[in-house]
N, C-alpha and C positions, 0 to 999 in steps of 0.2 A: 645388672641393669636389664630392664625389660624393654624391648623394642617392638613396635607394632606398626604395620602399614596395611590397611585393608584386611585381606585374608591371610597375611603373613605375620608371624609372631616369633620372637626369640627371647629367651632368658639366658643371660650370660652365665648364670650359676649352674646351668645344666651342662655337665662335662661333654665336650665333643659335639654339642648340638649346633648345626648350621642354621636351621630354621624349621618352623612348623608351618605347613600350608593347609588351610582348610580346603577340602575337596570341592571343586566346582565342575561344571560340565566340560570345560576346555581340557581338563586333565584326562578325560576318558578317550578323547580322540586325537589329541595333539601333544600336550605336555603342560608346562606351566611357565608363566612370565614372571621374571624376578624383578621386584621393585628396585629403583635406583639405590635406595639406602640399604638394600640387602646384597648388592652386587659384591661388595668387598668380602662378604662372608663366604662367597664361592671362589674367591681368588686363591691361587696356590702361593707358595713361598715367593716373596718378592712382589706380590700383588699382581701376578700374571693372570690375565683374562684375554680371551680372543678380542682382537681389535674389531672395530665396526666394519661389518661386511665379511667377517671371517667366522668359521666355526671349527670345533674340534670334537673328537669322540669322547664320550664319558661312559662310565658304567654305574649301574644302580644295583646294589647287592641287597638281597633279602634272605634272611636266615630263619629256618624253622628247624629247631633241634640241631642235628648235625648236617642238615641239608642247606646248601647255599645256592640260591638261584642268582645268576648274573644276567642282567638285561642291558642291552646296548641302547644308547641314546646319543644325542649330540647337544653340545652347548653352543648355541648359535647367537650371534650378535647382529641383529637385523638393523638395517638403516631404514627408519620409518619415513622421514621427510628430509631429503638432502639439503634444501636451503636452510632449514632451521638446525640441522645437525642432530636432531633427536634420534634416539636408537632404542631398541628393545632387546634385552638379554633374556634368552629363553632356553630351557631344556626341552628338547623335542624328541619324540619317539613315534612319529606319524606312521612309519612303516613296520613297527614292531607289534604285530597283531597279538603275539603271545602275551606281551606285557599289558596291552590294553584290555585283553580278555580277563587277565588276572585282576586288574583294577576294577573292572565292571562287576566281576563276581564278588570281590571283597566289599566294595562300597555300593551295595545294592540299594540301600535306602536313599542315598543321595542321587544315584543314577535314575531311580524311578521318579523322584521328585523333580529332577531337571527335565525328564521326559514329559511329565505332566505340564510343567510350565511352558515348554516349547510347543506342546500341542495346543495350548490356549492361544498362543500367538498365531499358529496356523489357522485356527478357526477365525480369529479376528481379521486375518488377511483374505478370508473368503473361502478357505478350505474346510473340509468336514472332518479332518483329522484321521482319515482312514488310509492315507498313503496313495490315493489314486490320482492326485494332481500331478502335474508335470512341472519341470523347472525347479526354481528355488522353493516354491510353495510345497512341492512334494517332499523336498528335503526337510522342511520344517515339520511336515506331518509325520515323517519317519526319522526321528533324530539319530537313530543308530546308523542309518544309511547316510545321513548328512555328515556325520562325523567321519565315517570311512571314506566317503567320496571326497570330502574336503582335504583329507590327508593325502589323496592321490592327485590333487590338482597341481599342475606344474607351477603355477604362480605361488603356491604355498609351500613348496618343497625345494630346497636348494639342490638336492641331487638331480632333480629333473629340470633344473633351470636351463633356459636357452642361452643364458649369459656364459661367459668364460668360467671354467672351473680349473683351479690349480691346486694340486696337492701341496701340502706344507711340510714335506719331509716326514721325519719320524713322528712329529707331533700329530700328524693327521689333520692339520688345519687346512681349510679350503676357502676360496673366495666365494661369497654368496652375493647375489644382486640385491638392490633395494627391493623391499616388499612392494608388490603392486597394490593398486587400490582394491578395496574390498566392497562388494555389493552391499547396499543398505540392508537388504533382506538377510544376508549372511551375518551381518553384525548383530541382528536381533536374535539369531540362533544361539542359545547359551552353550551349545557344543562347539561353536566356532569362535567365541569371544571370551577372553579371560575375565573371570569374576563377573560374568553377566548375570549369574544367579547364584546366590549362596543361601543355603538353608539357615534357619534361625539357630541360635546357640544350642538350644536343647536338642536339635536334630542334626548338629554338625558332626562331620567325620573329618579325620585329619591324616595327613601324610607327613611323617617326621623324616628329616634328612640329617645324618650324622657324618662326621669326618672319618676317614680311614688313613692308614699309613701310605696308601698309594695315591699319587696325584690324580685328580679328576675322577675319583672313584668314591661314591657316596653310599653309605649304608642307609637303608630306608626301613621304617617301621610304620605299620598301618594301624590307626585307631578307628575302629568301626563304632557305630552307635552303641553306647554303653561302656566304652573305654577298653574293650578287649583288644589285645594284640592278635592280629590275624596270623594263623599258622598256614604256611603254603601247602602243607599236606592236606588241608581241608578241601583243596580244589584239584581238578584234573590237571596233571602235569603232561604237557606235550613236549616233544623233542625240539621242535623248531623254535628258534628265537631265544633259547636260554641254555646256559651251561650249569652243571651241577657238580659239587664236590661233596662226597659222602665219606665221613670218617667213621669206621667201625661198622659192624653188622648188628642189626636188630632182630630179636626173636620175632617170629610171626605173631602179629596182633599186638606187639608191644608199642606203647606210645610214650615218647619222650618229649617233655615240654621244658623249654628253657626260658624262664622269665627274663624280660629285658631289664637291665639295670636302671633304665630311665623310664620304665613303663609307668603310666598313670594308674595308681591303685584303684581298685573298686571301692565304693563307699564302705568305710569300716564301722563296725558296731562298737562304739565306745562305751565304757562302763558308766552306769548312772550312780551318782553319789547321793544317798538319801540325806535328809536334813540333819539327822543326828551325827553324821560323819563329816559334815562340811567344816566344822570347827577344826578337826584334826587335819583335813585337807589344806585349809588355809595356813595352819601352823606349819605344814610341810612346805608351803610356798615361802613362808618367812624364813624357814631354815635353809631352803635352796638359795635365797638371796644372801643370807648371812654368810653361808659357806663360800660364797664367791667374793667375799671381802667387802661387802657393803653393809653399813649399819644405819638403820633408820629409826626414828622415835618409836617407842612402844605403841602398838595399836594402829600405826599408820598403814600397814599392809591390809589389816582388817577393814579399816576405814576406806581404803582405796577399792577393795573388793566390793563392799556394800554400795559404794557410789556407782561403780560400773553396773552392778546388778540392778540398781534403781533406774538409772538412765545411762545409755551407752555413750555419753559424752562427758568427760571429766577434764577439768583444768587444774594443772599442778602449778602453783605459784610459789615463789620464794626468791631469795637473793641468789645471785649467780654462784654456781659451784656447789649447790646443796644436793645434787643428785636427782633432779627431777626427771631428766631423760633416762637415767640409769634405772630408776624405779620402774618406769613404764617398760623399758626393754627387758629387765630381769623378771618382772611379773609375767610378761608375755612368754618369755623363755621358759619359766617354770610351768607354764601350761602347754608347752610344746610348740609355741609359735616363734619362729626365728626368721631372720632375713634369708637364710639358706633354703627354707621350704616355702618362702614367699608369703608367710602368714604374718610377718611384721614389716611394715613399711614406714620409713622415716622420711618425712617431707619437710625440708627446711623452708620456712616462709621468708619471702623477700620483702623489703620495705616498699617496693614499687608495685605491689599487687593492689589493684583498685577495682578489680572485677573478678568473676569466677573463672575466667578463661585459663589462667595459669594453673589452676587447680583441677578444673573439670575438663577443659579442652576447648577447642575452637575449630571453626571451618575456615580453610584457606581460600584463596581466590578462585580455585577450581571447584569449590564446594565440598572437597574431601574433608572429613572430620579428623582432626588430630587430637587424640585423647590425652588428657593430663594425667598426672600420677594418681590422683584420687580415682579417676575413672578406671584405670588399669587395675588398681587394687580391688575396687568394688566388683569388677568383672571376674577376677579370680575367685573372690569370696562367694560369688553368685553361682558358681558351677555346682551342679547337683551333688557331685562326689565330695565337695568341700563343705556341705551344709552343717556337718557336725563339729567342724573345727572352728575355734575362735580366730578372727583376723583383727590385728591391731594396727591402727593408722595413727602415727604420732606427728602432730604438727608442731615442729620445733620452733621456739620463739614466735609463737603464733600472733602476738600482738605487736610485732615490728610493723605490720600494716593493720589497717582498721578491719577488725574481724567482721563487722557488719557489712563491709563492702565485698570481700571475696568469699565469705562463707555463708552469706544470707540464704542462698538457695538450699544448702544442706540443712541449715537450722530450721527452715520452714518445713522441709520434707520430714524431719524428725518428728514433727507434730502430727504427721499423717500415719503413724505406725498403727497397724491393725493385724489381726490374725487372718491368715490366708484361709479362704473358704473355697471349696471345690466348685468350679463353674461347670455348667452343663456342656458335655461333649469333650471334656478334658480327659486325657489318658492317664497312664501310670505316673508320668512326671507330676501331674497335678495332684494325684493322690499322695505322693511322697511329700508334698509341700503343705498339706493340710495341717493347720495349727501353728505353722511357723510365722514369724513376724515379718511383714513386708511394709513397704511405703509406696506412695505414688511414684511414678517414674522420675528419675533425675534427668533422663534424656528421652523425652517422648519420641516415638518413632517418626511422627510427622515433622519433627524439627531437623531430621537428617535427610539429606538430598540423595545420596548414592545408595544403591541397593545393598552393596556390601557393608556400608556403615550401618544401615538399618538392621541387617542381619546380625552384626557383631554387637551393636550397642543400643539398638532400638528398645525402648521401654526399660532400660537398665534402672534398677531401683537400689535402695540401701537395704541389704539383707539383714536379717536379725542376728547374724553371727559377726557383725562388724562393730568394733569399739574404737571410738575416736578419743585420743588423749592429746590435749594441748599443753605445752610447757610455756610459761610466761615469766618474764622479769618485769618489775615495775620500777622504771627509772626514766631519765629524761629522753631516752631514745625510743620509748614505746608509747602505745595508746591505751587509755583506760577502756574498761568494758561498759557497754550500755546495759540497762536492765533486761533488754531482750536476750542478751547473751547469758547473763547471770541466771535468769529464770530457767533457761534450757540446759544449763550445765551444772554439774556438781563441782564446786570449787574447793580445793584442798590447799591450804597454805602451811608450809613448814619453814618458818624463819628462825625458830628457836633452835640453834645449833649447839650441840655439846661436842667440843673438839676433843674431849677426853674419851669419846666413844671410839676406840681404836679397833681395827679389824683383828679378829682372833682366829687362831687355828682351831678348828673343831676337834674335840677330844677323840682319841682313838676309838673309844667305845661308842661314839656317836656315829650312826650309820649315815653315809653320804646321801643327801637328798637327791632324788631324781625328778625329772619333769613329770608333772601330774597328767594322767590320762583320764579325761572325763568327757561326757557328752555335753551337748549344747545347753542343757538345763542348769549346769553349774553357774554360768554367767548370764544366761538368757533371762529376760524379764518374765516373771510369772504373772504380773499384773500390768495392764495397760490403762485401765480405768479403775477408779476407787471402788466401784460397785463389784469388781471382780474379787475383792478381798473382804467385802462386808460380811459375807456368810460366816467366815471362821474367825474374823478379827475385829468384830464390831466394837467391842469394849475398848480395845487399844486405839482404834480410829477415833472414837468419840472423845476419849481422854486427850488425845493429841490435838484434835480439832479445837477443843475447848481452850487448851493452853495457847495454841496459835491465835485464836480469836482475841485473847487478852493482849498478846504481843502486838497483834495488828492494830488494836485500839491505840497503843502507844505510838506506833509508826505513822498513823494517819495524820498526826500533827505536822509532819514534814513531807507528806505525800510519798512515803516510802513503803507503804503497806503492800502486802503480797496478795496474789490471786489464787485461784483454784489449782493452777499448775503446781505452784510451790507447796500448797497444802497436800496435794496428792503425793508429791515426791517425798516429802517428809514422812508421811504415813507409810509409804512403801519401804523406806529406809528402816523405820522402826519395826515394821512387820518382819522384814528379812532378819534383822538383828535378833528379834525375839525367837524366830524359828530356829536360827542357827546357834544362838547362845554365844555370840562373839564378844559382847560387852554388856554392861548394865543398861537399863533403860535411861538413866540419867546421863551416862556417858554418851549414849547414842543421840539423845536430844541435844546435848551440849555440842556434839559434832555438827548437828544440823543447824544450830544457831550460828555457828562459825561458817557454815557452808552456804546457807540460804538467806539469813537475815542480816547479819552485820555487814556483808559486802555492799548492801544497798545504801548504807548511811554515809553521807559526806556533806560538807558544807562549813560555813563560818558563822551562821546565825546562832543566836542564843537558844532558839528553839531546838537546834541540833543537840546542844548541851543538855537541855531538859530531857530529851528523848534518851540520850545515853545514860543519864542518871536513873531514869525510870527503868531502863533495861537492866542496869546494874543491880538495882533493888530486886528485880525479878530473879536475876541469876544468883544473888546471895541467898534467897529463900527466907527461911524462918529467922535467921540471925541478922537480917538486914537492918532492922531498927536499932539493934545494939551495936552495930559495926561502926556507924558514922553519924555525925550530926548533919542530916540531910539539908537543913536550911542553910548552913554555912557553905555547903558544897556548891550552891548556885553561884556564889561569889568566886570561890576558888576551890578547885577539886584536888588541890595538892595532897591532901591527906589520903586520897584514894590511891595515888600512884607512888607515894614515898613513905618511908618509915616502916617500923616493925609491925605496927597495928595494921597497916595496909596489907603487908605480906601474909599475916595470919588470917585476916578476913577473907582475902582472895583464895587462899589455900583451902579454907573451910567452906567455900561457896558450894551451892547445889550444882552449879555449872561452872567449874573453875576455869576452863579454857576461855570461855566467853567472857567471864568476869575479868580475867587478865587482859584480854584484848580490848575490852571497853575502857579499862583503866589507862591503857596505852593510848587509845584514841582521845580520851579526855586530856591527857598530858599534851598531846600534839595541839589540841584546840587551845589550851591555856598558853602554850609557849609560842605557837606559830599563828594563831588566829584562824586556822583552818585544819580540818581533820578529814581523814578518809581511812577506810579499812586497809587500803593498799599502801599507805605510807610506811616506809621502812626506815 
């Protein structure tokens, strides 16, 4: 489970991780304040933490190679406001100059940015930023002095407090007085106030804290800009304020680097799979799924892949127990995306969702933003180091609530997809994003009140490496889909179940399939507008558009005709299929009739029956006239869905899947007086 509060973050799947803290100005001069929902993560066995008004010594360990630096600090539980009983749990190292110098040297980018921000406040208060003012204004003009001076103030340090001080025995606990009031000017200084200023995500630096076998001793790791683990040997080592344990001797000039087991890897260069090898790659994905005991209808994995390639939103529909969620999970796993590495997120949809708050997040009464599961997943996928990896988000049982109510914001944003273009003044980060797919922001910066929320989530968009899969059942407990949803999604139904398809042990000569490693282009969309593909595929596009125009003429009778969005999606699907050679053109168009056309048809009127019969005639192709007496079918369509003649005609159809589905819909209309694609 991922937990987040402001600048604090934790993923329970990372062994030993207590929390990750984004670096702010307060960390350079004082320490860091632990949010209430993270306090239990710092508790020792039995839930022990210092009581309000007490503190105890703690140690922070940093290892570089065989050298371990031990820094002294204190875990302090401040009483903020006695009448209300509120308190603040903090790790403080105000007097440990060695450790503060180390942090300032390591996190230079954040330190400089906070300095600049503080200097702007100094100028706004009437100073010129050169450090010549007196009093609090001078401290703002010279943030380094402000941080050091603040750490020496008696009101801010329990050791120098005028109140009573009692040692707590071997634990080292002591009584500390309530925190005094803080001057307004000091609150505005980012070096004196927790989370007063946080750099934006692309410029963020982090301090990781991990558990050790020793109580109240934490191992720390430093992630500087770019994701590197800071080596202590890079900086000047002074004797005061730190202890060192060195194992073994090093030859002069020898450098030993010990990578952290939990280190964030640098962006990896993944292999590119050319068009001629995609078919073999997807066959490997099918083998991976099959070898794990799941058997799906022939061509379903290829259909699922082409649907995701066409649009990053696919709906898997079918009766309960057909393996919809397992298909999404195993397909993602075959591409290296699992819950363990955070690239696969399963979100169960609740029936009481009637707005986006449960999915995206909301602001509490204090104005703090509480992110939802979708926001947390998008944030992880948006990190620059994750740009090449696919991220899958599965909305399980997504139609238990009305999709248009809780998912409308995301559906609208999917229509704003475009290629990223470098803006004037952008640095290396912008260059690395050129050509990637982005959308308009899901969370505009102006919609967030707190500085730390704007830094963490401001202008968060849907990146091009995110793929949303919805699983649905169609029964009395669920809601149907509107045309708005159907137009924007690729719908895959697999209700035809063969119970004799039993899992098989793969042969000894068959090599065990492994997860596929490929860059973002394997799943990423190559075309966003039809004009992008006209140069190389104009004949296929023209042929497809002509056939869709014929079908649209049929659908107009019941106002179920499609627009340009569906036309483009069908064309993209057929283009990808032609490039990769996954199925014949007829099989691909048949899949698109099932995916984009037939789900739009429902009703009880006679006009619906005429439309279904005309579509059936189109699906049967050249043999249509000889297959049935079409004038008799207007009275009763029984000969279409019963008898040997029907089975033979449907099997020989140009588009057999669609023909069988239409026959089923006609049967429902004859027997029940109403029909729909979704009736089971």
